[in-house]
C-alpha positions as CSV (number, residue, x, y, z in Angstrom):
1,X,4.1,9.0,-202.7
2,X,0.7,7.3,-201.7
3,X,-2.8,8.7,-202.5
4,X,-6.1,7.3,-202.9
5,X,-6.9,6.2,-205.9
6,X,-10.1,7.4,-207.6
7,X,-12.6,6.7,-210.6
8,X,-10.0,8.9,-213.0
9,X,-7.1,6.3,-212.4
10,X,-9.3,3.5,-214.1
11,X,-7.8,3.9,-217.4
12,X,-4.0,4.1,-216.4
13,X,-4.4,1.3,-213.7
14,X,-6.0,-0.9,-216.8
15,X,-2.5,0.0,-218.8
16,X,-0.4,-0.9,-216.0
17,X,-1.9,-4.3,-215.5
18,X,-1.6,-5.1,-219.0
19,X,1.6,-3.8,-218.7
20,X,2.9,-6.2,-216.2
21,X,1.4,-9.0,-218.1
22,X,2.8,-8.0,-221.1
23,X,6.4,-8.0,-219.3
24,X,6.5,-11.2,-217.6
25,X,3.5,-13.6,-217.9
26,X,5.0,-15.1,-221.0
27,X,1.8,-15.4,-222.4
28,X,-0.7,-14.1,-225.1
29,X,-2.1,-10.8,-223.9
30,X,-5.3,-10.6,-222.2
31,X,-7.8,-7.9,-222.7
32,X,-8.3,-4.6,-221.3
33,X,-11.6,-6.0,-220.3
34,X,-10.3,-8.6,-218.6
35,X,-7.7,-6.6,-216.9
36,X,-10.8,-4.2,-215.5
37,X,-12.7,-7.0,-214.4
38,X,-9.9,-7.9,-212.3
39,X,-9.1,-4.7,-210.7
40,X,-12.8,-4.3,-210.0
41,X,-12.9,-7.6,-207.7
42,X,-11.2,-5.5,-205.2
43,X,-12.0,-2.0,-203.4
44,X,-10.2,1.0,-204.4
45,X,-6.8,1.3,-203.2
46,X,-3.6,3.6,-203.3
47,X,-1.5,4.8,-205.8
48,X,2.5,5.3,-205.7
49,X,3.1,8.1,-208.2
50,X,6.9,8.9,-208.9
51,X,7.5,12.1,-210.9
52,X,3.8,13.0,-211.5
53,X,3.1,9.6,-212.7
54,X,1.1,6.1,-211.4
55,X,4.2,3.7,-211.1
56,X,2.6,1.4,-208.6
57,X,-0.9,0.4,-207.2
58,X,-2.2,-1.9,-204.2
59,X,-5.6,-2.5,-203.2
60,X,-7.5,-5.1,-200.8
61,X,-10.5,-7.4,-201.0
62,X,-13.1,-10.2,-199.9
63,X,-11.3,-13.2,-198.2
64,X,-7.7,-11.8,-197.8
65,X,-7.6,-11.1,-201.4
66,X,-4.8,-8.0,-202.5
67,X,-3.9,-6.5,-206.1
68,X,0.0,-5.3,-206.5
69,X,1.1,-3.6,-209.5
70,X,4.4,-2.0,-210.1
71,X,5.6,-0.7,-213.4
72,X,7.9,-2.9,-215.4
73,X,9.9,0.0,-216.4
74,X,10.9,1.0,-213.3
75,X,13.4,-0.3,-210.6
76,X,10.5,-1.9,-208.0
77,X,12.2,-1.3,-204.8
78,X,10.5,2.1,-203.9
79,X,7.2,1.3,-205.0
80,X,7.4,-2.4,-203.1
81,X,8.4,-0.8,-200.1
82,X,5.4,1.7,-199.8
83,X,2.9,-0.5,-201.1
84,X,4.0,-3.7,-199.4
85,X,3.9,-1.4,-196.5
86,X,0.4,0.0,-197.0
87,X,-1.0,-3.6,-197.2
88,X,0.9,-4.7,-194.3
89,X,-0.8,-1.8,-192.4
90,X,-4.1,-3.5,-192.9
91,X,-3.2,-6.7,-192.3
92,X,-2.5,-8.4,-195.3
93,X,1.0,-9.7,-194.8
94,X,1.4,-12.3,-198.1
95,X,2.0,-10.7,-201.7
96,X,2.0,-12.1,-205.3
97,X,4.0,-11.8,-208.2
98,X,4.6,-13.3,-211.3
99,X,6.9,-16.3,-211.7
100,X,9.2,-14.5,-213.8
101,X,9.0,-11.5,-212.3
102,X,12.9,-12.3,-211.0
103,X,12.9,-8.4,-209.9
104,X,10.5,-8.3,-207.3
105,X,11.2,-11.8,-206.2
106,X,14.6,-10.9,-205.0
107,X,12.8,-8.1,-203.5
108,X,10.6,-10.2,-201.5
109,X,13.4,-12.3,-200.4
110,X,15.8,-10.0,-199.6
111,X,12.9,-8.6,-197.3
112,X,11.9,-11.5,-195.4
113,X,9.5,-13.3,-197.4
114,X,9.3,-16.8,-197.5
115,X,7.5,-18.6,-201.4
116,X,4.6,-20.2,-199.9
117,X,2.3,-21.8,-203.1
118,X,2.4,-21.2,-206.7
119,X,-1.0,-20.5,-208.9
120,X,-1.6,-20.5,-212.3
121,X,-3.1,-20.2,-215.4
122,X,-3.7,-22.9,-218.1
123,X,-5.0,-22.8,-221.6
124,X,-6.3,-24.8,-224.3
125,X,-7.0,-24.1,-228.0
126,X,-10.6,-24.2,-228.8
127,X,-9.4,-27.5,-231.0
128,X,-9.8,-30.4,-230.8
129,X,-13.2,-30.0,-229.6
130,X,-13.6,-31.6,-225.8
131,X,-14.9,-35.3,-225.6
132,X,-18.7,-35.1,-224.7
133,X,-19.8,-34.9,-221.2
134,X,-21.1,-38.4,-219.4
135,X,-22.4,-37.4,-216.3
136,X,-22.7,-39.7,-213.6
137,X,-25.7,-42.0,-213.1
138,X,-28.7,-40.2,-211.0
139,X,-27.1,-36.5,-211.8
140,X,-29.2,-33.9,-213.7
141,X,-27.8,-30.6,-214.6
142,X,-29.6,-27.4,-214.9
143,X,-28.9,-23.7,-215.4
144,X,-27.8,-21.9,-212.8
145,X,-30.5,-18.9,-212.1
146,X,-28.9,-15.7,-210.4
147,X,-31.4,-15.0,-207.4
148,X,-32.8,-18.1,-207.7
149,X,-29.9,-20.4,-207.2
150,X,-27.2,-18.2,-205.3
151,X,-27.6,-19.5,-201.8
152,X,-27.7,-23.5,-202.8
153,X,-24.6,-22.8,-205.4
154,X,-22.6,-20.9,-202.3
155,X,-23.3,-23.8,-200.0
156,X,-22.1,-26.3,-202.3
157,X,-18.8,-24.4,-203.2
158,X,-18.0,-23.4,-199.4
159,X,-19.3,-26.1,-197.3
160,X,-20.1,-29.1,-199.5
161,X,-17.3,-29.2,-201.9
162,X,-14.9,-27.0,-199.0
163,X,-13.3,-24.7,-201.3
164,X,-11.3,-23.6,-198.6
165,X,-9.4,-26.3,-197.9
166,X,-7.1,-25.6,-200.7
167,X,-4.4,-23.6,-200.1
168,X,-4.8,-20.1,-202.1
169,X,-8.5,-20.5,-202.0
170,X,-10.5,-17.7,-199.7
171,X,-13.8,-17.8,-198.3
172,X,-16.5,-15.2,-199.4
173,X,-19.6,-14.2,-198.0
174,X,-22.8,-15.0,-200.5
175,X,-23.2,-11.2,-200.9
176,X,-19.6,-10.9,-201.8
177,X,-19.7,-14.0,-203.9
178,X,-22.3,-13.3,-205.8
179,X,-21.3,-10.0,-206.7
180,X,-18.2,-11.7,-207.9
181,X,-20.6,-13.0,-210.6
182,X,-20.7,-10.9,-213.9
183,X,-24.0,-11.0,-216.3
184,X,-21.9,-12.4,-219.1
185,X,-20.9,-15.6,-216.6
186,X,-22.8,-18.7,-217.4
187,X,-23.5,-21.2,-214.1
188,X,-24.5,-24.7,-214.3
189,X,-25.6,-26.6,-211.3
190,X,-25.6,-30.7,-211.1
191,X,-28.0,-32.2,-208.8
192,X,-28.6,-35.5,-207.3
193,X,-32.4,-35.6,-206.5
194,X,-32.8,-32.2,-205.0
195,X,-29.2,-31.6,-203.8
196,X,-26.8,-29.8,-205.7
197,X,-23.5,-31.7,-205.8
198,X,-21.6,-29.6,-208.6
199,X,-21.3,-26.3,-210.2
200,X,-19.5,-24.9,-212.9
201,X,-19.4,-21.4,-214.3
202,X,-17.8,-19.5,-217.0
203,X,-18.0,-16.6,-219.7
204,X,-16.1,-15.7,-223.0
205,X,-14.8,-12.3,-223.1
206,X,-14.6,-10.2,-226.0
207,X,-11.7,-10.9,-227.2
208,X,-12.4,-14.7,-227.7
209,X,-11.0,-16.1,-224.6
210,X,-13.1,-18.4,-222.7
211,X,-12.4,-18.6,-218.7
212,X,-13.9,-21.2,-216.9
213,X,-14.1,-19.3,-213.6
214,X,-14.9,-21.9,-210.9
215,X,-15.1,-25.9,-211.1
216,X,-16.6,-27.3,-207.1
217,X,-17.9,-31.0,-206.5
218,X,-19.4,-31.9,-203.7
219,X,-16.8,-34.2,-201.2
220,X,-19.7,-36.8,-201.1
221,X,-19.8,-37.2,-205.1
222,X,-16.3,-37.3,-205.8
223,X,-14.5,-39.9,-207.1
224,X,-17.1,-40.6,-210.1
225,X,-16.3,-38.6,-213.2
226,X,-18.5,-35.8,-212.2
227,X,-15.6,-32.8,-211.8
228,X,-14.6,-34.0,-215.3
229,X,-18.2,-34.2,-216.7
230,X,-18.7,-30.2,-215.6
231,X,-15.5,-29.2,-217.1
232,X,-16.2,-30.9,-220.8
233,X,-19.9,-29.5,-220.7
234,X,-18.5,-25.8,-220.0
235,X,-15.7,-25.9,-222.4
236,X,-18.1,-27.2,-225.4
237,X,-20.7,-24.5,-224.0
238,X,-17.8,-21.9,-223.9
239,X,-16.9,-23.0,-227.4
240,X,-20.8,-22.7,-228.8
241,X,-20.9,-19.4,-227.4
242,X,-17.6,-18.1,-229.7
243,X,-15.0,-18.4,-227.7
244,X,-11.4,-19.0,-229.6
245,X,-9.5,-20.3,-226.7
246,X,-10.4,-21.8,-223.4
247,X,-8.2,-21.2,-219.7
248,X,-8.6,-21.7,-216.3
249,X,-7.1,-20.9,-212.9
250,X,-6.0,-23.1,-210.7
251,X,-3.8,-23.4,-207.4
252,X,-0.7,-25.9,-207.4
253,X,-1.9,-27.7,-204.3
254,X,-4.7,-28.9,-205.8
255,X,-2.8,-31.7,-207.3
256,X,-6.2,-33.3,-208.6
257,X,-7.7,-30.7,-210.4
258,X,-4.3,-29.9,-211.9
259,X,-4.1,-33.5,-213.4
260,X,-7.6,-33.5,-214.6
261,X,-6.9,-30.4,-216.6
262,X,-4.4,-31.5,-218.2
263,X,-5.6,-34.6,-218.9
264,X,-7.9,-32.7,-221.5
265,X,-5.8,-30.8,-223.2
266,X,-4.8,-27.8,-220.6
267,X,-0.9,-26.3,-220.4
268,X,0.2,-23.7,-218.1
269,X,0.6,-20.6,-219.7
270,X,1.0,-18.0,-216.7
271,X,2.7,-18.7,-213.1
272,X,1.9,-16.5,-209.9
273,X,4.0,-17.1,-206.7
274,X,2.7,-16.0,-203.2
275,X,5.1,-15.1,-200.7
276,X,4.3,-14.2,-196.7
277,X,6.4,-13.1,-194.0
278,X,5.6,-13.0,-190.3
279,X,3.2,-10.5,-188.6
280,X,5.0,-8.0,-186.6
281,X,4.8,-9.5,-183.0
282,X,4.3,-13.0,-184.2
283,X,6.7,-16.0,-183.8
284,X,9.3,-16.1,-185.8
285,X,8.9,-12.5,-187.2
286,X,12.3,-11.3,-185.3
287,X,10.3,-8.1,-184.4
288,X,8.1,-7.7,-181.2
289,X,7.0,-3.9,-181.7
290,X,8.3,-3.0,-185.4
291,X,6.4,-2.5,-188.9
292,X,6.4,-5.6,-191.5
293,X,5.5,-5.7,-194.8
294,X,2.8,-7.9,-196.1
């Protein structure tokens, strides 16, 4: 039932991702372009086939990232059993699903998984226009130059801003982080003197969806309004680049970020839930030698 994915499967996998989003997100559809970039964030994975058609897909990526897709028209049980076991065999014991996908959540809970966190897409209309960005005294903003500013931005995000201290944020090597930036992403670095203290990047998709991909502020520069200024600057930049709506993602545990985003007009558009169960042989697994799903 499982086979390796090939480049020829790409159109069908994009369609599968779009079908899941349409069935369970409760939000406006995303574009095929955005779905393709989501798939590209992981290495090619495995296909679950049923009656000669693609009914599911799983893949893994840098920093513990995974993809798990199941045709919303099917009983999810067989595909989830096979794909979750495949992920577990690669050391991944945490899986995601749309908050509205009650059938997948029921399968998780029936198979020993526990809800560990939620994360969200937030959306805002393009109007009203965001307030002008007001940067703290002594902070200057400059365009990010790929190949020149990579190491500075990466160190800011993962060291000075302690990105991975938020549950759900994964560490990425410099090369993995660099490869995750698309040519269409535009980044900005805030500096105080020569020291980077803030970062934001985003892009506008062809369907008009303006996406703010990452926002980080050094711990030493927090509480001064820098995060708000970076966010407002990115929003204004995306509007100028033709975005017709604005969106971003946030981990539910990042309460200060959620509060900031709501304060400038964003509202929850999609919810995902992460579920985990102990790895085989670990305390609480109830299985010292067996196999378990991710």
